[in-house]
Every structure is written in structure tokens, then in C-alpha cells.
C-alpha positions in Angstrom: 7.0 20.5 -13.2 6.1 20.1 -9.5 3.9 17.1 -10.6 6.6 15.6 -12.6 9.0 15.9 -9.9 6.7 14.5 -7.0 5.5 11.6 -9.6 8.9 10.9 -10.2 9.7 10.6 -6.4 6.4 8.5 -6.0 7.7 5.8 -8.4 11.3 6.2 -7.0 9.9 4.8 -3.7 9.0 1.7 -5.3 11.5 1.6 -8.3 13.6 -1.2 -6.6 10.5 -3.5 -6.6 9.3 -3.0 -10.0 11.4 -4.7 -12.1 10.9 -6.4 -15.7 10.5 -9.7 -13.7 7.8 -8.5 -11.4 6.0 -6.1 -13.7 6.4 -7.3 -17.3 3.3 -4.7 -18.6 2.9 -1.4 -17.6 -0.6 -1.8 -16.2 -3.2 -1.0 -13.7 -4.5 -4.4 -12.9 -5.8 -6.9 -15.5 -8.2 -4.5 -17.2 -5.9 -1.2 -17.7 -2.8 -1.9 -19.9 -1.1 1.2 -20.8 1.1 0.9 -24.1 4.0 3.2 -25.1 3.4 5.7 -28.5 5.7 8.4 -28.9 5.4 8.8 -32.8 9.3 8.6 -33.0 10.6 5.3 -32.1 7.4 3.7 -31.0 5.2 4.6 -33.8 2.3 2.3 -32.8 1.3 1.6 -29.2 3.8 -0.9 -27.6 3.5 -3.2 -24.8 6.4 -2.8 -22.5 7.4 -3.6 -19.1 6.4 -1.2 -16.4 10.0 0.0 -15.7 10.7 0.5 -19.2 7.5 2.6 -19.5 8.5 4.8 -16.7 11.9 5.2 -18.1 10.5 6.4 -21.5 7.7 8.4 -19.8 10.0 10.6 -17.5 12.5 11.0 -20.5 9.3 12.4 -22.5 7.9 14.3 -19.8 11.3 16.1 -19.1 11.8 16.8 -22.8 8.3 18.3 -23.1 8.7 20.1 -19.9 12.3 21.7 -20.6 10.9 22.7 -24.4 10.8 26.4 -24.2 8.2 26.5 -27.2 5.6 24.9 -24.9 6.6 26.0 -21.6 8.1 29.5 -22.1 10.4 30.7 -19.5 10.6 34.5 -20.6 8.1 36.8 -19.1 5.5 37.8 -21.7 6.1 34.9 -24.1 2.7 33.4 -25.1 2.0 29.7 -24.7 1.3 27.7 -28.0 -2.3 27.1 -28.9 -2.0 23.5 -28.2 -0.6 24.1 -24.7 -3.7 22.8 -23.0 -4.1 19.6 -25.0 -0.4 19.0 -24.4 -0.9 19.2 -20.6 -4.0 16.9 -20.8 -1.8 14.3 -22.6 1.3 14.8 -19.9 -0.9 14.7 -17.0 -2.9 11.9 -18.5 0.3 9.8 -18.8 1.6 10.7 -15.6 -1.4 9.6 -13.8 -0.7 6.2 -14.8 2.2 6.3 -12.5 -0.4 6.5 -9.6 -2.4 3.8 -11.2 0.5 1.4 -11.6 2.0 2.3 -8.1 -1.5 1.9 -6.1 -2.5 -1.2 -7.8 0.7 -3.2 -7.9 3.0 -1.7 -5.1 0.7 -0.6 -2.5 1.8 -3.1 -0.3 5.5 -1.7 -0.4 4.3 1.8 -0.1 2.9 0.8 3.3 5.7 -1.2 4.1 8.2 1.6 3.4 5.8 4.0 5.3 5.3 6.3 2.3 1.5 5.9 2.4 0.6 9.6 3.8 3.2 11.0 1.4 1.9 9.3 -1.7 -1.5 9.8 -1.0 -0.9 13.5 -0.4 0.7 13.9 -3.9 -2.3 11.9 -5.5 -4.9 14.1 -3.7 -2.7 17.2 -4.9 -2.4 15.9 -8.5 -6.3 14.8 -8.7 -7.6 18.5 -7.4 -5.3 20.3 -9.7 -6.6 18.3 -12.5 -10.2 18.4 -11.5 -9.7 22.4 -11.1 -8.4 22.8 -14.4 -10.5 20.0 -16.3 -7.2 18.2 -17.3 -8.4 14.5 -16.9 -11.3 12.7 -18.0 -13.4 10.7 -15.5 -12.8 7.7 -17.8 -9.3 8.1 -17.4 -9.6 7.9 -13.5 -11.8 4.6 -13.7 -8.7 2.2 -12.3 -8.6 4.4 -8.9 -12.1 5.3 -8.6 -12.5 3.9 -5.2 -9.1 5.3 -4.0 -10.0 8.8 -5.7 -13.8 8.4 -4.2 -11.9 7.7 -1.0 -9.2 10.4 -0.8 -11.0 13.3 -2.7 -14.8 12.4 -3.7 -15.5 16.2 -4.9 -13.2 15.0 -8.0 -15.6 12.6 -8.9 -18.6 14.5 -8.1 -19.5 12.6 -4.9 -20.5 14.9 -2.0 -19.4 13.2 1.3 -22.4 12.6 3.7 -21.4 13.5 7.5 
């Protein structure tokens, strides 16, 4: 829930600049396009503008987070067997927000003096995912250099003094 809220806030910082015109596809640069597939309305991976993708992602994430059969709220209630895989999918998709924001809107983040906050959210997210093995290194490829600079331990790189 915390990551959902923080990432939603990160996207909110630049949402006025991320439009269908400026971001006609949800991507992380020319090598990474993220297509939406929810198995319901979008049965096949579908190319969408970044803001449309973000809206669907946030709605989908909120639905999952609020589903008590996935995230039980009663003390002692068991988590479902697929809890870990559900979390991996959720966090993988939320990571794409960081990718898009850093790759396409970093100049705005700097202009708005939000870089320290966004970097802190990113580091917290990366260290959490690393600690619980929730993101594959391949998924982190679009922000490899950023991750290596901010939290090299996540990529297995040891800093030299």
C-alpha cells in the first residue's frame, strides 16, 4: 500500500506534463514499451498512451490492494498461495512508473525540485524488492545506471571507496 501511494504521488508530480500528445506510448525509452493486459477488457497486450496506461495501472493496483482475499485485513487470516506472485506482478508494473518518469520526465522532476523525493522513493522501492526478491534484474534494465548509482547493492555491485 505504501509503495502504491508513493508511486502514485511520484506520477502525480509530472502528470500535467505526461499527456497523450507528449507520451503517446507507455515506454521507458526506445527499447522498452509497456503494453497493458488485464485479461478482462484488454485480453491481449495493448499499446496505450502513458497517461491511459497509468490510469489503468493505478485502478488495477487499487483493486488488488483492496481485495481482502489477496491482502487480508483480519488478524490471523491466511494469505493466498499466489500472494508472492501477485506481489511480484504488482511491483513489476509499478516499477514501470519509475522507468517512465525517470526516462521521459526527469527534467521536470529537477525543475520542480522533486529529485530528492523521487530518488528516495525509488531507493526504498528497489531495496524492498531486492530484500524480498520481488523484481528480476532484467526488469530493472531500463534504469540500470540509475539503480547502480543510487543503490548498487541491489544489482550486486559493491561500491569502491
